[in-house]
C-alpha positions, -999 to +999 in steps of 0.1 A: +338-105-288+311-128-303+277-115-319+259-124-289+283-108-266+276-079-290+242-080-289+242-078-249+262-046-246+238-028-276+209-004-263+176-015-262+168+013-288+197-003-312+188-037-308+153-030-316+155-010-343+179-036-360+154-059-353+123-039-375+155-032-401+157-069-403+123-075-404+116-047-435+149-061-453+134-101-451+101-087-466+118-071-492+135-104-502+105-121-498+083-098-520+110-098-546+113-136-548+075-139-549+074-112-576+098-137-600+084-168-593+048-159-592+042-128-612+065-137-643+045-173-641+014-150-644+024-126-666+039-152-692+004-175-685-015-140-698+008-138-730+000-174-739-035-166-738-031-137-754-017-159-784+024-149-778+026-189-771+057-188-790+079-157-778+089-138-804+117-111-800+089-086-792+072-109-765+106-113-750+113-075-747+079-072-732+084-094-701+120-082-697+106-046-693+079-062-672+103-078-653+124-044-647+092-020-640+079-041-615+114-047-598+122-009-601+088-003-586+089-027-557+125-016-551+115+021-547+084+015-530+101-011-504+131+015-499+105+040-494+088+015-471+118+008-451+128+046-447+095+053-433+095+018-413+127+026-397+121+061-390+087+055-369+108+024-353+134+051-344+106+071-328+088+045-312+120+028-298+133+057-284+103+067-266+102+030-251+138+036-244+135+066-221+109+050-204+131+021-199+160+044-187+135+063-165+125+033-144+162+020-144+173+055-133+143+057-108+147+025-092+188+032-091+173+062-070+152+045-045+179+015-037+199+044-029+176+057-003+157+086-020+123+073-025+110+109-041+117+092-077+088+093-100+083+079-136+065+101-162+037+076-182+042+079-216+018+083-242+022+047-257-007+029-249-024+015-216+000-012-214+032+013-205+010+036-184+002+005-163+036-001-163+049+034-151+015+040-127+025+007-110+062+017-106+050+048-092+024+032-069+054+005-058+075+039-050+049+056-031+042+026-008+080+022-002+082+062+008+052+058+034+070+025+045+104+044+053+083+074+064+063+050+087+095+036+099+115+065+107+086+078+127+082+046+146+119+048+154+116+084+167+081+073+184+096+045+204+128+061+214+109+088+228+084+061+247+111+042+260+134+071+271+110+074+306+113+038+314+145+028+312+157+061+326+134+048+355+145+015+359+186+030+354+182+054+381+167+027+404+194+001+396+222+027+400+208+038+432+208+002+444+243-004+431+254+027+453+235+013+483+211+048+484+181+023+473+171-012+482+153-039+457+125-041+490+091-051+476+078-017+467+110-014+445+105-045+431+070-042+420+077-005+407+106-018+384+081-048+374+057-020+362+081+001+343+094-033+321+057-043+319+052-010+304+083-018+279+067-050+269+031-031+263+048-006+243+065-030+221+036-048+216+016-016+206+046-008+185+040-038+163+002-038+161+004+001+145+032-010+124+013-042+106-021-018+103-002+011+087+013-009+064-018-027+054-003-062+070-031-069+097-045-105+089-085-109+099-098-143+108-132-135+099-164-152+109-201-144+117-199-127+151-230-114+175-216-083+184-239-080+212-224-110+233-187-100+224-198-063+238-210-078+271-178-104+271-156-072+270-176-055+298-173-086+319-138-091+315-132-053+328-156-057+356-132-064+385-110-032+369-136-010+369-153-021+402-117-017+419-119+018+408-151+025+417-165+031+379-198+021+370-205+003+337-236+008+321-252-010+284-276+003+262-274-026+236-304-033+210-319-065+214-316-090+184-284-071+167-274-089+135-241-108+134-211-090+113-187-107+093-153-100+119-126-113+137-140-117+170-105-112+184-096-080+169-130-067+176-124-079+217-089-060+214-106-032+198-133-031+231-103-036+256-081-007+242-113+014+243-125+004+278-089+005+292-084+038+282-121+052+294-111+037+328-078+056+329-093+088+323-126+086+344-127+091+383-139+072+411-180+074+407-180+081+375-200+062+347-188+047+313-220+035+293-216+012+259-246+013+233-254-006+203-276-006+178-286-009+142-285+021+117-293+009+081-270-012+069-245-006+098-242-018+133-229+014+154-211+011+190-207+039+212-189+042+243-189+073+264-174+083+298-183+110+325-146+115+324-117+144+315-131+154+281-108+163+255-104+203+245-120+212+211-079+221+201-069+183+207-096+165+189-084+164+159-052+148+173-064+124+197-064+096+167-026+104+159-001+076+169+014+087+206-006+116+209-016+125+246-036+154+258-022+154+292+014+138+283+022+136+321-011+124+335-014+099+307+023+086+311+016+084+346-014+057+342+002+035+322-009+046+289+011+038+256-004+066+233-014+042+208-046+022+218-070+044+201-049+043+172-050+004+167-085+003+178-095+027+146-071+006+128-086-029+131-121-008+126-110+006+093-097-029+083-130-043+089-144-020+067-157+005+093-148+036+110-140+052+144-144+087+155-142+108+190-163+139+199-164+155+235-180+188+246-146+201+261-123+193+290-141+180+321-173+168+303-167+136+291-158+117+259-175+095+235-160+070+212-185+058+182-175+033+158-194+009+133-193-016+108-209-024+076-235-052+075-231-080+051 
């Protein structure tokens, strides 16, 4: 086996100790050489200045004594320095090696699917602490991503079960001649497939938000105009159900730095949600005003309202106050989650309040001003 191959199979601690030992030995050889060439030359020069230009036996003996003394002193001092240096290097390299082994073992554990592995930060200075903290942060993000993935798969399977079962049951009935593909049946099947399509789109949006992959195309946005456009886009649907829309938007609202398409998505989700939960002859009121260094938007309805025990859960993914009724109305259960996520990415926040069941709901969200 060649020297290079041997070094490649040698542990990090051993290689560091070998390197430190070589440095000390080279230093020892350098000092002895300099002492021999420079020290003795200076000694002879001083002997000449002292009147021993032609060295006699005594001067030669003194020179030999000087050489022996300085050599012995240097050897003893450098051997002591070598021992101390190797001991310090051994201690340091063992700690570095422990950190490297810890990182390697934790990485191997994570690669095996266990995302709970962490590295203990060593007391070796800020650089090693940054390394350990960065690794632990990466492991935490991987754990969060995996938890999100598993939860999303579970939620997706749960939400897809009903429309798939409905479509399958009707197709089986058609196959056996129990039902027929008449226009109402086709319309119902299309409704179920559209629900699956909306669910897939919403799941994708939630995934990007929760994994911080949502990209924004920011530009100056006049929030008043954006709200008016959102109301106009929903006018037909609201008229069809007999729900009135009122606006209370402050004049001359300042512009915000935002992605207009994403904010439009927020308002679409909120207006659709309010329409589903507001009965005929109800009212949805949209307000907007400047409040210090924020622009605050509110959307209030006179609909179903939310019980106190459900308020803390309504922004959770796939949470429904009334599961059966919400599914019948076509909601995917993630509209509010998406809306809050988009507002959060913009640097704002979204909250929901309600006096109770049957007493309406108010959604409030805000964005910071530049």
